[in-house]
N, C-alpha and C positions, 0 to 999 in steps of 0.2 A: 958248728960243724955237724953236730948230731942231727940238727933240724934239717940240714941239706940232705944228709944221708937218708933220713926218714921220708923225705919228699920223693925220693927216687923209687921207693917201693911201689906206689900205685902206678908209676910209669912202666915198671917192669911187668906188672900184671896186664896192663893194657897192651903192651907190645906182644905178650904171649897170646892174646886173644885176636890179634890181627889175622885176617884170612890172607895169607901171603900169595895165594894163587890169584886173587883179585888184584893185588898190587902189581904183580908181575904182568898180568894181562894189560893193565893200564899203561905200564911202561912200554910194553911191546907195541900197543896201539899208537902211543905217542911217537915211537920210533918209525913205525910204518907211515903215519901221517906226515912226519918230517921228511922222509924220503920222497913221498908222493908230491909234496909241495916244492921241495928244493931241487929235485932231479928233473921233473917233467913239467912242461908248460901247461899241460892239461890240468894237472893238480893245482898249480898256481891259479889258473883261470877259474877252476871250480871253487876254490876257497875265496877268491875275490868276489865271485858271484854270490856266494853264501854270505859274505860280509856285507855286500850291498843290500841283500834281502833283510838281514838283521837290522841294518841301519834304517831301512824302510819301516820295519816293525817298531823300532824305537820312536820313529816319527809319529806313528799312530798314537803312542802314549802322550807325546807332546800335544798333538791335536786335541785329544780328549781332555787333557789338563787345561788347555786354553779355553775350551768350550765350557768347562765346569767352573773354573776359577777366574777366568778373564785373562787379559794380556799381561797382567803383572805377576803371573805365576812364576816367571823365570827369576824373580828376585829372591825367591825362597827355594833354593836348589834342592836341599834334602827333602823338604816336605812335599814338594810338587814334582820333583824329577825322580829321585831315587825310590821313594816309597811307592809312587804310582807305577813306576817301571816294574818293581817287584810284584805288585798286585796284578798288573796286566800279564806278566810272564806266568805267574801262578795260575791265573785264570785260563790262559791258553794251554798250559801243561795239563790242567785238570780236564779240559775238553779233549785233548789228544789221547789221554790214557783211558778214556771211557770206552 
């Protein structure tokens, strides 16, 4: 029982360090996006288009993995799908922020 109570102390200090303005902005943006998508056809269409573009982007990662590792890359999902996707996304993000 004492161990459980002592484990809560670091959690309290972390909660006190949270920038609540950032959290509230995130929740507000989620609410606005939800209204945009659920209320208006234009919002639904915009996010659908964005989803197709993201799927196309993921396809580039598959094409690169097949080029480098051959057609059997799909047998090793984590090694050739997840890690390469994270690497490709990180590379693109690095180029965007320059």
